[in-house]
Every structure is written in C-alpha cells, then in structure tokens.
N, C-alpha and C positions, 0 to 999 in steps of 0.2 A: 192641842188645841188645833182649831180649823181655821184656815185662811183661804181668804177670796184672792187668787193669783191671776194677775193679768199679765199677758205675755204676746209678743209679737212674733213670729217664724223669722229666722232670719235669711235674707235673700238668699236663694239656691240651695237652702236644706230643706224645702216641702220633701223632694222624692226620699231622702234618707231619713226623714221623719214618719214620713207613711211607711217604707219599708220595715222601720224599726216596730211601728205599731203593730203592722200585719204580720210580720215575724215573731211579735211578740219578745224582742230583745229590749225594747224601750226600758232603761233603769236596769237592764242587766248587772248585777255585781252589786246591786244596792239593795239594804234589807228592806225598804219599802217597793220592791221590784212590781209587784202587782198593785200598787196603788196608781203609778204612771199610765198604765193603761186603762185603769178605771177612770182615771181623770180625763184622759184624752176621748173616751167614751162619751162622759159626761160635758165636755166643754161645749161653749156655746162662742160663735164667731160675731162679733158685735160690727155696727157701724164703724167703728174706729178702728178695725181690722186687728182688736186685740181678740186674742181667746180667752175666755175666761173660765175658770173652774173652782170649786172649793175642794182644797186639800189638807188632810189631815198629817200633821206632824208634831212628832213629841221632842224635836231638839230643842234644846236652851234659846239657839238663836233659829227664828223662824227659816226652813227649807235650809237649814246647814248641812243636812246631809243629802237633800234631794238637788239643789241648786247647781252643782255640777254637771247633774244629767241634765236637767232642764236647759241650762245653757249650753249646751251642744246644739241645740237646735232653736231655742228662743232667746229673744231679748226681755228680760222679764222687766216687764215695764212697773208694775207694783205688785207688792205682795203686803196684804193689810189681814188683822185680826177679823175674822168673820162673825165673830160676837164678842162680847164684853169679858174679857178674861177672869174677872171675878168670878164670873159665873159659871166659868169652865172647872168641872168637878176634878179633872186631872191636872190643872194649874193651881188650884186651891187645896190639892192633896186630899180631897174628901174621899175620892174614887180613883185610884190609880187605873192607868188606861182607858178610862172612861169613852174618850173619843172614837174609839171602835164601833159602838152601840150608840152614839148619843143621838138625840134627834135637835140638837140645838142648831142647827143650820137648816133645817128641815124646810122655812119659811123661804130664805134666803137661795136655796138649791130650787124650789118650786117655780120662784120667781125667774132665776137665772134660766129654766128652761123655757121661759117664754120671751127671753131675750134673743134677739140674732138669730143665728141660723145653726143646725149642729157643726161644729168644728170638723169633725171627721168625716162628714158626708163634704163638705165644703171643700176640705185636701184631696178628697178621692177624686171630685168632680173635676177639681183643677189639674190634676195630674194626668187624669185622662182626657182633657180638653189639650193640654200640652203635648201629649202622646201623639195627639192625631192634627198637630199644626195650628192649635186654637191658643188663645192667650187668657182661658178661662171665662168664666161669665162676667156681665157687666157689673159694674159697682152699683146699681140703683139698689136703694132698700126696697124689696121686693119680697112676697110671702115667701115661706120656707122653699127652699129646694132652688130658689133664684137670688137669693139675698148675697151678701158682701161675699168675695171672693178673695183668698188667702194669697193667691199669684197675681190678681189684679190691683192690689195693693199699690205695688210699685209703679204700675203702670198709668196711674191716676194723673191727669194733666197732661200726658205726653200725647204728642200729635201721630197717628201712625200713617207713615207713607203707603200709597196706593201704588202698587207696581202693576 
C-alpha cells in the first residue's frame, strides 16, 4: 500500500536528520532502508511546515516497520492512504508486492512535486545558515529556493532582539 505521510522535524533534530541522510544511515537496520532515502529525496516542505512524501509499506499496520525510524526525527502528523485500498493490487491479493512498480500514485506524486519546496534542499539550506550564524530563510511563501524553512518554523511569531 502507498501512504501520504506528513511529518514535522522534531526541534533540534535537523542536523542529525541531515547527517543520517547524507551518510545514508537513515533507516539503517530496517528492511526498508533504501526507501527512507528515496522518501527524503522526494519529500516536499509545505507552507504548514510539514514535510510530505508518498511511502510504500507492506505492513498490516501503516508504517509499522518504518514508524520508529521516522519518529527518531519527525513528529508524524498524519499518515493516510494515498489511494483507494480496494484498487491496490497488493492489498486485494491480485498481485503480491505490486506496490514496487505500481503507478497508482503517479498523479499524486506529480502534484506533490509542485507543492512547497524540496524538503532536503530546505533542510540543507537551514543547516548552512545555522552554521554561519543565521536563522534560516524567511517564512514567506516564495518561489522554490526561498520558500518555507524547516528551522524558522519554530521562530515564527518570536521577536528577535537587536544587539
């Protein structure tokens, strides 16, 4: 089955998440290890500061295997079916393991690509800005590259003192 996952990076976990992605250790030990990296490559950061991605999972409970790995870095806000379960060939038994090569969520994934900004790009940008004393980019919804910021989500509404 395929799921649309929405999650927010836990406060202070951004550097560790980026390191796990870049070191390709995200999901290490899971039967779905490579899926985590693909998910982060495809994830989008939306205006509500949730990262969103489509994930393949064969567990009887959505993200049963993956949840502990994701929850190390994310607060999972919502996990929902990405398409009608009755039409899922893996779920209805007509084709076991069909999700690997299925195009059932192609339209959703294309629409997602046009939403928000690339999550990984935002995460990298925020970490670079933090290393150089900045606080990430502004929160304004701007064209790709200047959109929502993972780090600034927590600073919204706070007045910064000038020294």
